[in-house]
VEXPA-688826 format. One record per residue (C-alpha): residue in three letters; residue number from 1; x, y, z. Coordinates in pm, 1 decimal, padded with zeros to 6 digits, always signed. Layout:
N
['ALA' NUM [X Y Z]],
...
***
This chain:
335
['MET' 1 [-01554.6 +04089.0 -06606.3]],
['SER' 2 [-01735.4 +04136.1 -06276.5]],
['ASP' 3 [-01638.8 +04426.9 -06051.3]],
['GLU' 4 [-01754.7 +04238.0 -05744.2]],
['PRO' 5 [-01488.2 +04169.6 -05481.7]],
['THR' 6 [-01354.8 +03814.1 -05486.3]],
['ILE' 7 [-01353.3 +03806.0 -05105.7]],
['ILE' 8 [-01634.8 +03963.5 -04905.7]],
['SER' 9 [-01578.2 +04004.4 -04532.7]],
['HIS' 10 [-01792.0 +04174.3 -04270.6]],
['ARG' 11 [-01911.8 +04142.8 -03912.3]],
['ASP' 12 [-02251.4 +03983.0 -03862.4]],
['GLY' 13 [-02370.5 +03966.5 -03503.4]],
['ARG' 14 [-02125.6 +03754.2 -03306.7]],
['VAL' 15 [-01928.5 +03634.5 -03608.5]],
['GLY' 16 [-01697.5 +03767.7 -03873.1]],
['ARG' 17 [-01788.2 +03635.9 -04215.9]],
['ILE' 18 [-01550.2 +03558.5 -04502.5]],
['HIS' 19 [-01722.4 +03484.9 -04831.6]],
['LEU' 20 [-01526.0 +03338.9 -05122.6]],
['ASN' 21 [-01687.7 +03510.5 -05418.2]],
['ARG' 22 [-01576.6 +03365.4 -05752.4]],
['PRO' 23 [-01864.2 +03124.7 -05819.4]],
['ARG' 24 [-01812.1 +03114.5 -06197.5]],
['VAL' 25 [-01467.7 +02957.9 -06143.7]],
['LEU' 26 [-01567.6 +02751.9 -05839.3]],
['ASN' 27 [-01424.4 +03007.8 -05594.1]],
['THR' 28 [-01065.8 +02920.1 -05683.8]],
['LEU' 29 [-00805.0 +03115.1 -05489.6]],
['THR' 30 [-00576.6 +03383.0 -05629.8]],
['LEU' 31 [-00287.0 +03553.7 -05456.1]],
['ASP' 32 [-00498.4 +03865.8 -05402.2]],
['MET' 33 [-00770.6 +03653.9 -05240.8]],
['VAL' 34 [-00519.3 +03491.2 -05007.8]],
['ARG' 35 [-00400.9 +03836.0 -04901.6]],
['VAL' 36 [-00751.3 +03974.2 -04842.3]],
['PHE' 37 [-00847.3 +03656.0 -04655.0]],
['THR' 38 [-00542.1 +03688.4 -04430.6]],
['ARG' 39 [-00609.3 +04055.6 -04355.6]],
['ALA' 40 [-00970.4 +03976.6 -04267.7]],
['LEU' 41 [-00861.5 +03708.8 -04021.0]],
['HIS' 42 [-00620.7 +03947.6 -03851.0]],
['ASP' 43 [-00890.8 +04216.3 -03832.3]],
['PHE' 44 [-01144.8 +03975.1 -03683.5]],
['ALA' 45 [-00889.6 +03846.1 -03431.9]],
['ALA' 46 [-00841.7 +04202.5 -03305.9]],
['ASP' 47 [-01215.6 +04286.4 -03294.1]],
['PRO' 48 [-01359.0 +04218.1 -02946.1]],
['HIS' 49 [-01711.5 +04203.5 -03092.0]],
['VAL' 50 [-01622.3 +03905.4 -03311.9]],
['HIS' 51 [-01644.0 +03576.7 -03122.7]],
['ALA' 52 [-01595.4 +03339.5 -03418.3]],
['VAL' 53 [-01523.4 +03340.4 -03791.7]],
['VAL' 54 [-01745.9 +03172.0 -04052.0]],
['VAL' 55 [-01613.2 +03094.0 -04401.2]],
['GLU' 56 [-01844.4 +03013.1 -04692.7]],
['GLY' 57 [-01829.2 +02985.8 -05071.8]],
['ALA' 58 [-02057.1 +03167.9 -05315.5]],
['GLY' 59 [-02299.8 +02964.8 -05523.5]],
['ASP' 60 [-02409.2 +02605.2 -05481.0]],
['ARG' 61 [-02137.6 +02436.7 -05689.5]],
['ALA' 62 [-01828.2 +02483.7 -05476.5]],
['PHE' 63 [-01690.9 +02593.7 -05143.2]],
['CYS' 64 [-01348.1 +02632.6 -05308.3]],
['ALA' 65 [-01201.3 +02417.7 -05586.3]],
['GLY' 66 [-00840.8 +02505.8 -05498.7]],
['GLY' 67 [-00581.3 +02746.3 -05627.9]],
['ASP' 68 [-00565.9 +02899.3 -05973.7]],
['ILE' 69 [-00335.0 +02632.4 -06120.1]],
['ARG' 70 [-00354.9 +02771.7 -06471.6]],
['ALA' 71 [-00188.7 +03092.3 -06348.8]],
['LEU' 72 [+00070.5 +02890.3 -06156.7]],
['ARG' 73 [+00153.7 +02691.6 -06470.2]],
['ASP' 74 [+00188.5 +03014.7 -06669.8]],
['GLY' 75 [+00431.9 +03150.7 -06412.3]],
['GLN' 76 [+00636.1 +02830.9 -06415.9]],
['LEU' 77 [+00656.0 +02818.3 -06797.6]],
['SER' 78 [+00748.8 +03187.1 -06827.1]],
['GLY' 79 [+01045.5 +03138.9 -06596.9]],
['ASP' 80 [+00921.5 +03417.6 -06368.2]],
['ARG' 81 [+00837.9 +03240.0 -06044.1]],
['THR' 82 [+00797.3 +03555.2 -05836.8]],
['GLN' 83 [+00418.3 +03534.6 -05823.4]],
['VAL' 84 [+00426.2 +03154.4 -05799.6]],
['GLU' 85 [+00649.6 +03160.8 -05493.2]],
['ALA' 86 [+00448.7 +03443.9 -05338.2]],
['PHE' 87 [+00125.8 +03248.8 -05385.8]],
['PHE' 88 [+00254.8 +02931.3 -05221.5]],
['ARG' 89 [+00432.7 +03107.1 -04936.6]],
['GLU' 90 [+00136.8 +03328.6 -04848.9]],
['GLU' 91 [-00118.9 +03050.4 -04896.1]],
['TYR' 92 [+00078.3 +02824.7 -04662.4]],
['ASP' 93 [+00111.3 +03107.1 -04410.2]],
['LEU' 94 [-00268.0 +03141.7 -04424.2]],
['ASN' 95 [-00308.0 +02767.7 -04361.4]],
['LEU' 96 [-00081.7 +02795.4 -04056.4]],
['LEU' 97 [-00271.1 +03101.3 -03929.8]],
['ILE' 98 [-00599.1 +02909.5 -03951.3]],
['SER' 99 [-00450.0 +02618.0 -03756.1]],
['SER' 100 [-00365.0 +02840.2 -03459.9]],
['TYR' 101 [-00643.1 +03098.0 -03490.3]],
['PRO' 102 [-00738.0 +03240.8 -03150.1]],
['LYS' 103 [-01114.9 +03231.4 -03209.6]],
['PRO' 104 [-01346.5 +02952.2 -03327.0]],
['TYR' 105 [-01309.5 +02907.8 -03703.2]],
['ILE' 106 [-01601.8 +02745.7 -03884.3]],
['ALA' 107 [-01602.5 +02641.0 -04250.9]],
['LEU' 108 [-01943.6 +02571.3 -04408.1]],
['ILE' 109 [-01868.3 +02339.0 -04699.7]],
['ASP' 110 [-02131.6 +02285.3 -04966.7]],
['GLY' 111 [-02014.5 +02160.6 -05306.4]],
['ILE' 112 [-01660.3 +02104.7 -05430.9]],
['CYS' 113 [-01377.1 +02141.1 -05179.9]],
['MET' 114 [-01037.9 +02053.3 -05325.6]],
['GLY' 115 [-00674.5 +02153.8 -05280.6]],
['GLY' 116 [-00662.2 +02508.5 -05150.3]],
['GLY' 117 [-01026.2 +02480.5 -05043.6]],
['ILE' 118 [-00925.8 +02202.8 -04807.9]],
['GLY' 119 [-00638.2 +02425.7 -04695.0]],
['VAL' 120 [-00877.9 +02698.6 -04576.0]],
['SER' 121 [-01107.6 +02449.5 -04403.5]],
['VAL' 122 [-00936.3 +02137.5 -04269.3]],
['HIS' 123 [-00685.9 +02325.4 -04050.8]],
['GLY' 124 [-00970.4 +02486.3 -03855.7]],
['PRO' 125 [-01148.4 +02310.2 -03567.4]],
['TYR' 126 [-01504.3 +02316.8 -03711.1]],
['ARG' 127 [-01583.2 +02194.9 -04064.8]],
['VAL' 128 [-01943.9 +02141.9 -04164.6]],
['ALA' 129 [-02018.9 +01927.0 -04471.2]],
['THR' 130 [-02352.4 +01893.9 -04650.9]],
['GLU' 131 [-02469.6 +01601.1 -04861.7]],
['HIS' 132 [-02339.8 +01794.5 -05163.7]],
['ALA' 133 [-01990.0 +01844.8 -05020.7]],
['MET' 134 [-01719.1 +01674.4 -05223.9]],
['PHE' 135 [-01363.9 +01657.9 -05088.1]],
['ALA' 136 [-01064.3 +01552.6 -05296.6]],
['MET' 137 [-00691.8 +01606.8 -05326.9]],
['PRO' 138 [-00645.9 +01531.2 -05700.3]],
['GLU' 139 [-00301.5 +01687.0 -05741.4]],
['THR' 140 [-00130.6 +01370.6 -05869.5]],
['ALA' 141 [-00359.4 +01399.3 -06175.6]],
['ILE' 142 [-00177.4 +01721.3 -06268.6]],
['GLY' 143 [+00171.8 +01595.2 -06187.2]],
['PHE' 144 [+00179.2 +01766.0 -05848.4]],
['PHE' 145 [+00131.9 +01659.0 -05483.7]],
['PRO' 146 [-00129.1 +01730.6 -05214.5]],
['ASP' 147 [+00009.9 +02046.8 -05059.2]],
['ILE' 148 [-00153.4 +02311.2 -04831.0]],
['GLY' 149 [-00047.3 +02089.9 -04542.3]],
['GLY' 150 [-00173.4 +01776.0 -04713.5]],
['THR' 151 [+00151.6 +01597.8 -04635.4]],
['PHE' 152 [+00073.5 +01664.9 -04267.3]],
['PHE' 153 [-00297.8 +01590.5 -04233.3]],
['LEU' 154 [-00348.7 +01311.5 -04487.0]],
['PRO' 155 [-00103.3 +01074.2 -04312.4]],
['ARG' 156 [-00293.6 +01146.6 -03990.2]],
['LEU' 157 [-00629.4 +01023.4 -04118.7]],
['PRO' 158 [-00723.0 +00675.5 -03989.1]],
['GLY' 159 [-00476.5 +00405.6 -04093.3]],
['GLN' 160 [-00365.1 +00447.5 -04453.8]],
['LEU' 161 [-00687.5 +00620.1 -04560.0]],
['GLY' 162 [-00520.9 +00956.5 -04626.6]],
['VAL' 163 [-00239.6 +00798.6 -04826.7]],
['TYR' 164 [-00498.5 +00613.0 -05036.9]],
['LEU' 165 [-00705.4 +00926.5 -05100.8]],
['GLY' 166 [-00400.5 +01147.5 -05160.3]],
['LEU' 167 [-00236.2 +00915.1 -05413.0]],
['THR' 168 [-00548.7 +00821.4 -05608.2]],
['GLY' 169 [-00726.5 +01158.2 -05585.7]],
['LEU' 170 [-01054.7 +00974.6 -05529.7]],
['ARG' 171 [-01346.3 +01168.0 -05385.3]],
['THR' 172 [-01506.0 +01169.5 -05042.0]],
['THR' 173 [-01861.8 +01299.5 -05035.8]],
['GLY' 174 [-02126.5 +01407.6 -04788.8]],
['ALA' 175 [-02131.9 +01245.7 -04447.6]],
['ASP' 176 [-01838.9 +01021.7 -04544.2]],
['ALA' 177 [-01621.1 +01332.4 -04511.7]],
['VAL' 178 [-01690.0 +01333.7 -04136.9]],
['HIS' 179 [-01606.2 +00964.6 -04104.5]],
['ALA' 180 [-01282.3 +01021.1 -04298.1]],
['GLY' 181 [-01175.7 +01329.3 -04100.8]],
['PHE' 182 [-01215.5 +01606.6 -04358.8]],
['ALA' 183 [-01520.5 +01745.6 -04177.7]],
['THR' 184 [-01639.6 +01750.2 -03815.8]],
['HIS' 185 [-02017.6 +01796.3 -03857.7]],
['TYR' 186 [-02280.4 +01689.9 -04110.2]],
['VAL' 187 [-02572.9 +01923.6 -04190.2]],
['GLY' 188 [-02812.8 +01896.4 -04484.9]],
['ARG' 189 [-02795.9 +02170.0 -04747.7]],
['ALA' 190 [-03154.5 +02272.2 -04669.7]],
['ASN' 191 [-03053.4 +02354.9 -04311.6]],
['LEU' 192 [-02724.5 +02529.2 -04389.0]],
['PRO' 193 [-02868.6 +02884.6 -04416.5]],
['ALA' 194 [-03039.6 +02843.0 -04080.0]],
['LEU' 195 [-02718.1 +02716.6 -03923.5]],
['SER' 196 [-02524.9 +03006.8 -04072.5]],
['ALA' 197 [-02775.4 +03255.4 -03926.7]],
['ALA' 198 [-02774.1 +03082.0 -03589.3]],
['LEU' 199 [-02395.8 +03102.5 -03569.4]],
['ALA' 200 [-02426.6 +03481.6 -03581.4]],
['GLU' 201 [-02677.2 +03473.6 -03295.2]],
['ILE' 202 [-02545.4 +03211.1 -03053.6]],
['GLY' 203 [-02201.6 +03115.8 -03185.1]],
['ILE' 204 [-02064.6 +02761.8 -03204.3]],
['ALA' 205 [-02344.4 +02625.5 -02984.7]],
['ALA' 206 [-02548.7 +02625.9 -03305.6]],
['LEU' 207 [-02338.5 +02337.8 -03441.6]],
['ALA' 208 [-02477.9 +02094.0 -03186.5]],
['GLN' 209 [-02832.3 +02205.9 -03262.9]],
['TYR' 210 [-02806.6 +02148.0 -03638.3]],
['ALA' 211 [-02565.6 +01855.1 -03669.3]],
['GLU' 212 [-02733.7 +01543.1 -03809.3]],
['PRO' 213 [-02663.4 +01176.6 -03729.4]],
['LEU' 214 [-02416.0 +01008.7 -03961.3]],
['PRO' 215 [-02512.4 +00720.0 -04186.5]],
['PRO' 216 [-02260.7 +00431.1 -04202.2]],
['TYR' 217 [-01925.7 +00506.7 -04366.1]],
['ALA' 218 [-01916.8 +00377.4 -04723.0]],
['ASN' 219 [-01547.9 +00287.8 -04696.1]],
['ALA' 220 [-01582.5 +00101.8 -04365.8]],
['PRO' 221 [-01580.2 -00245.0 -04530.2]],
['HIS' 222 [-01258.5 -00155.5 -04715.1]],
['LEU' 223 [-01046.0 +00001.0 -04441.6]],
['ALA' 224 [-00851.0 -00317.1 -04368.7]],
['ALA' 225 [-00773.7 -00361.4 -04739.4]],
['ILE' 226 [-00672.7 +00004.1 -04768.5]],
['ASP' 227 [-00429.2 -00043.4 -04481.4]],
['ARG' 228 [-00288.4 -00363.4 -04632.1]],
['CYS' 229 [-00229.8 -00214.9 -04974.9]],
['PHE' 230 [-00124.2 +00141.8 -04898.4]],
['ALA' 231 [+00117.5 +00062.0 -04616.9]],
['ALA' 232 [+00368.6 -00057.2 -04879.3]],
['ASP' 233 [+00700.2 +00124.2 -04912.8]],
['THR' 234 [+00681.8 +00192.0 -05287.0]],
['ILE' 235 [+00417.5 +00271.4 -05547.7]],
['GLY' 236 [+00510.9 -00045.4 -05734.4]],
['GLU' 237 [+00443.0 -00256.1 -05426.3]],
['ILE' 238 [+00114.3 -00073.7 -05363.8]],
['ALA' 239 [+00010.2 -00156.9 -05720.9]],
['ALA' 240 [+00114.2 -00520.9 -05676.4]],
['ARG' 241 [-00087.5 -00550.3 -05354.4]],
['LEU' 242 [-00390.8 -00400.2 -05527.6]],
['VAL' 243 [-00361.6 -00657.9 -05805.0]],
['ALA' 244 [-00358.6 -00934.1 -05544.6]],
['GLU' 245 [-00639.7 -00787.5 -05332.9]],
['PRO' 246 [-00970.2 -00977.9 -05374.8]],
['GLY' 247 [-01307.2 -00807.1 -05402.9]],
['GLU' 248 [-01450.9 -00512.0 -05592.3]],
['TRP' 249 [-01273.9 -00229.3 -05407.2]],
['ALA' 250 [-00918.1 -00270.7 -05542.8]],
['PRO' 251 [-00966.2 -00242.8 -05924.2]],
['PRO' 252 [-01092.5 +00119.4 -05919.0]],
['ALA' 253 [-00806.2 +00216.7 -05685.9]],
['LEU' 254 [-00553.5 +00053.3 -05918.4]],
['LYS' 255 [-00712.6 +00219.8 -06221.7]],
['ALA' 256 [-00680.8 +00558.0 -06048.6]],
['LEU' 257 [-00310.7 +00496.5 -05980.7]],
['ARG' 258 [-00253.9 +00394.0 -06342.8]],
['THR' 259 [-00417.9 +00715.8 -06466.4]],
['VAL' 260 [-00228.9 +00984.4 -06273.9]],
['SER' 261 [+00137.4 +01088.7 -06304.8]],
['PRO' 262 [+00364.8 +00798.3 -06207.0]],
['THR' 263 [+00639.2 +01037.1 -06098.9]],
['ALA' 264 [+00395.3 +01241.2 -05890.6]],
['LEU' 265 [+00289.5 +00921.6 -05714.9]],
['GLY' 266 [+00652.8 +00860.2 -05623.3]],
['PHE' 267 [+00726.9 +01199.0 -05472.5]],
['THR' 268 [+00383.0 +01220.1 -05309.4]],
['LEU' 269 [+00429.5 +00891.3 -05125.0]],
['ALA' 270 [+00774.8 +01002.4 -05011.5]],
['ALA' 271 [+00629.7 +01335.9 -04891.7]],
['PHE' 272 [+00355.7 +01156.2 -04697.7]],
['ARG' 273 [+00602.8 +00932.2 -04517.7]],
['ARG' 274 [+00816.1 +01233.3 -04425.1]],
['GLY' 275 [+00518.8 +01448.9 -04326.5]],
['ALA' 276 [+00391.5 +01187.2 -04081.8]],
['ASP' 277 [+00677.2 +01283.8 -03847.9]],
['MET' 278 [+00657.9 +01662.3 -03896.9]],
['THR' 279 [+00464.9 +01944.4 -03736.1]],
['LEU' 280 [+00231.0 +02136.9 -03964.6]],
['SER' 281 [+00477.8 +02424.6 -03981.3]],
['GLN' 282 [+00760.6 +02190.2 -04078.5]],
['ALA' 283 [+00544.4 +02016.1 -04337.6]],
['LEU' 284 [+00442.3 +02346.8 -04498.0]],
['ASP' 285 [+00806.0 +02457.1 -04518.3]],
['ALA' 286 [+00898.7 +02123.5 -04677.5]],
['GLU' 287 [+00609.5 +02153.3 -04921.8]],
['PHE' 288 [+00722.7 +02500.9 -05023.9]],
['LEU' 289 [+01064.9 +02364.2 -05117.9]],
['LEU' 290 [+00904.6 +02068.2 -05295.2]],
['THR' 291 [+00695.0 +02297.5 -05516.9]],
['ARG' 292 [+01016.2 +02420.8 -05678.6]],
['THR' 293 [+01141.8 +02080.9 -05791.6]],
['THR' 294 [+00808.1 +01920.3 -05872.8]],
['MET' 295 [+00676.5 +02210.8 -06080.8]],
['ALA' 296 [+01000.4 +02212.0 -06280.7]],
['TYR' 297 [+00942.6 +01848.0 -06375.4]],
['PRO' 298 [+00758.2 +01814.6 -06712.6]],
['ASP' 299 [+00458.2 +01631.8 -06569.0]],
['PHE' 300 [+00323.3 +01942.6 -06392.9]],
['ALA' 301 [+00292.2 +02159.9 -06703.8]],
['GLU' 302 [+00162.1 +01862.8 -06902.0]],
['GLY' 303 [-00090.8 +01764.0 -06637.2]],
['VAL' 304 [-00236.1 +02114.4 -06607.6]],
['ARG' 305 [-00246.8 +02137.8 -06987.3]],
['ALA' 306 [-00440.2 +01813.1 -07018.9]],
['MET' 307 [-00679.6 +01866.7 -06728.8]],
['VAL' 308 [-00730.7 +02244.7 -06720.4]],
['VAL' 309 [-00602.9 +02421.6 -07032.8]],
['ASP' 310 [-00685.4 +02195.5 -07328.5]],
['LYS' 311 [-00905.9 +01960.4 -07123.2]],
['ASP' 312 [-00834.0 +01663.8 -07349.4]],
['ARG' 313 [-00777.2 +01443.2 -07040.8]],
['GLN' 314 [-00487.7 +01272.7 -07221.5]],
['PRO' 315 [-00164.3 +01371.0 -07044.6]],
['LYS' 316 [+00162.9 +01230.3 -07176.2]],
['TRP' 317 [+00348.4 +01141.4 -06858.6]],
['GLN' 318 [+00728.4 +01108.2 -06844.7]],
['PRO' 319 [+00764.2 +00816.0 -06783.3]],
['ALA' 320 [+00425.7 +00669.1 -06864.1]],
['ARG' 321 [+00442.0 +00370.3 -06628.7]],
['ILE' 322 [+00483.7 +00334.0 -06254.1]],
['GLU' 323 [+00742.0 +00061.5 -06313.3]],
['ASP' 324 [+00966.2 +00300.3 -06509.6]],
['VAL' 325 [+00998.6 +00575.6 -06247.9]],
['ASP' 326 [+01362.1 +00621.1 -06144.1]],
['PRO' 327 [+01397.5 +00626.9 -05762.3]],
['ALA' 328 [+01694.9 +00861.5 -05802.1]],
['VAL' 329 [+01466.8 +01119.6 -05969.2]],
['ILE' 330 [+01226.8 +01102.4 -05673.8]],
['ALA' 331 [+01509.1 +01131.8 -05420.5]],
['GLY' 332 [+01652.8 +01428.4 -05610.2]],
['MET' 333 [+01333.1 +01626.4 -05564.8]],
['PHE' 334 [+01390.1 +01636.3 -05188.5]],
['ARG' 335 [+01746.3 +01765.4 -05201.2]],
***
């Protein structure tokens, strides 16, 4: 086991740097990392020599692939939720801190950015994506929901785009992340080190110097169909509209819905509709409460088993079909 710190923070010229440093496990977040990250932000906020904060991930595979869900599953199954609750509460507090941070906050995103990785990037005002950046909120595939403020920001993406991406877990890559709203600037991987160095010298003015023009958005031809299908009130109706939708876009979306947890789809859609009318702080508080009921449902432990522990990719959902989800079960998770 490496003795290297999992978070490296230091001042570099005009910026404070926070480096997520678990490249072998795609820089996934632990509770200790959340705590060190939070302390570093408070220290940089108080340092008059720091004019901005830059966050990066170690290695070229991931910015941050999310939280350590295997550990969260272990805590849930053991019946000792102390660490589980501490992780969610402190992670969500970190997300809120980033959203109101008093200095420019810049995330340089190269590689995988999912779940908690989106939580430590999307709530800041400057998010740079390279052609290798890959954004996704795949929580429904593990019987969970897009948290870290996902119930706040996904409903605020254009039209029903965030609902579509949050339910299906489908990926957004490269420059498309700027079109979708996950990122604010597009810079090629080859130029990212130069941008990072320039930020330390001249601050956020470097973003305008290095940002590249955007190619057309790959989803642009499908936005009207996305709005038609994902504006429905229930998952069953969304599925029915996808079946009826002509063209090549709908079948992969329907296949994605038929693959993930049907129950998770139900409570995720309900959380999105509620979150659309909440502040970020309210949404994070609601998500914290929702973690308790959704993690206790069998699909969470089964989903993490299938996707992360055993990796057989064959979860046994309860129930197995969208049509068999009991609306009373979904409603009960919000009480």
